[in-house]
C-alpha positions as CSV (number, residue, x, y, z in Angstrom):
1,X,-4.1,57.6,4.5
2,X,-5.2,55.5,7.4
3,X,-6.4,52.0,7.2
4,X,-9.9,51.3,8.4
5,X,-10.1,49.7,11.9
6,X,-11.6,46.3,12.3
7,X,-14.9,46.3,14.3
8,X,-14.6,46.2,18.0
9,X,-14.6,42.8,19.6
10,X,-18.1,41.3,20.6
11,X,-18.6,40.7,24.2
12,X,-19.1,37.1,25.4
13,X,-22.6,35.8,25.4
14,X,-23.9,35.5,28.9
15,X,-27.1,33.7,29.5
16,X,-29.5,34.6,32.3
17,X,-29.2,32.6,35.5
18,X,-32.4,30.6,34.7
19,X,-31.2,29.9,31.2
20,X,-27.8,28.6,32.5
21,X,-29.4,26.6,35.3
22,X,-32.0,25.0,33.0
23,X,-29.4,24.2,30.3
24,X,-27.1,22.5,32.7
25,X,-29.8,20.8,34.8
26,X,-31.5,19.6,31.7
27,X,-28.4,17.6,30.9
28,X,-28.2,16.0,34.3
29,X,-31.8,15.7,35.7
30,X,-34.6,17.2,33.5
31,X,-37.0,16.9,36.4
32,X,-35.2,19.7,38.3
33,X,-35.5,22.3,35.6
34,X,-37.5,25.4,36.5
35,X,-40.4,24.3,34.1
36,X,-40.6,20.8,35.6
37,X,-39.9,21.4,39.3
38,X,-43.5,22.7,40.1
39,X,-45.0,19.4,38.8
40,X,-43.0,17.1,40.9
41,X,-45.3,17.2,44.0
42,X,-48.2,16.0,42.0
43,X,-46.2,13.5,40.0
44,X,-44.7,11.8,43.1
45,X,-47.6,12.2,45.6
46,X,-48.0,8.4,46.0
47,X,-44.3,7.6,46.0
48,X,-43.0,5.1,48.5
49,X,-40.4,6.1,51.1
50,X,-37.8,3.9,49.4
51,X,-38.5,5.3,46.0
52,X,-38.3,8.9,47.4
53,X,-35.0,8.1,49.0
54,X,-33.6,6.8,45.7
55,X,-34.9,9.9,43.8
56,X,-33.4,12.3,46.4
57,X,-30.1,10.5,45.9
58,X,-30.4,10.9,42.2
59,X,-31.3,14.6,42.7
60,X,-28.3,15.1,45.0
61,X,-26.0,13.6,42.4
62,X,-27.5,15.9,39.7
63,X,-26.9,19.0,41.9
64,X,-23.3,18.0,42.5
65,X,-22.7,17.5,38.8
66,X,-24.5,20.8,38.0
67,X,-22.3,22.6,40.5
68,X,-19.2,21.1,38.9
69,X,-20.4,22.1,35.4
70,X,-21.3,25.6,36.7
71,X,-17.8,26.1,38.2
72,X,-16.2,24.9,34.8
73,X,-18.5,27.3,32.9
74,X,-17.5,30.2,35.2
75,X,-13.8,29.5,34.6
76,X,-14.4,29.5,30.8
77,X,-16.5,32.7,31.1
78,X,-13.8,34.4,33.2
79,X,-11.3,33.5,30.4
80,X,-13.6,35.0,27.8
81,X,-14.2,38.2,29.7
82,X,-10.5,38.7,30.2
83,X,-9.9,38.2,26.6
84,X,-12.7,40.5,25.7
85,X,-11.3,43.2,28.0
86,X,-7.8,42.8,26.5
87,X,-9.2,43.0,22.9
88,X,-11.5,45.9,23.6
89,X,-8.6,47.9,25.2
90,X,-6.4,47.1,22.3
91,X,-9.2,48.3,19.8
92,X,-9.6,51.5,21.8
93,X,-5.8,52.1,21.7
94,X,-5.7,51.5,17.9
95,X,-8.6,53.9,17.4
96,X,-7.0,56.6,19.6
97,X,-3.7,56.1,17.9
98,X,-5.4,56.4,14.4
99,X,-7.1,59.6,15.5
100,X,-3.8,61.0,16.7
101,X,-2.0,60.1,13.5
102,X,-4.7,61.7,11.5
103,X,-4.5,64.9,13.5
104,X,-0.7,64.9,13.3
105,X,-0.9,64.4,9.5
106,X,-3.3,67.4,9.3
107,X,-0.8,69.5,11.3
108,X,2.1,68.5,9.2
109,X,0.1,69.4,6.0
110,X,-0.7,72.8,7.6
111,X,3.0,73.5,8.4
112,X,4.1,72.5,4.8
113,X,1.6,74.8,3.2
114,X,2.5,77.6,5.6
115,X,6.2,77.4,4.7
């Protein structure tokens, strides 16, 4: 009698590009999220040159931080995908082995009853 297989591994959750960008950028500079970016021209239409330069510096820093967070996220995701591939392959091997064992048990039973 074979033991039941555990369920196959779940693939890693991968957000859409927009979801990922917004989640990261919301942490660093909420004004640069996809929902807020279209409102910036109106919000800052009367901004002074000095204030705009300061805001652009703030935005540049936010993009640098977001890029770093993205690279770290991609490293983590790569690790998760590699683990998923390994676990999915192991699950497929176990399933295949279990099917083979069941077939071999069936053949063994046939030979015993034929003898």
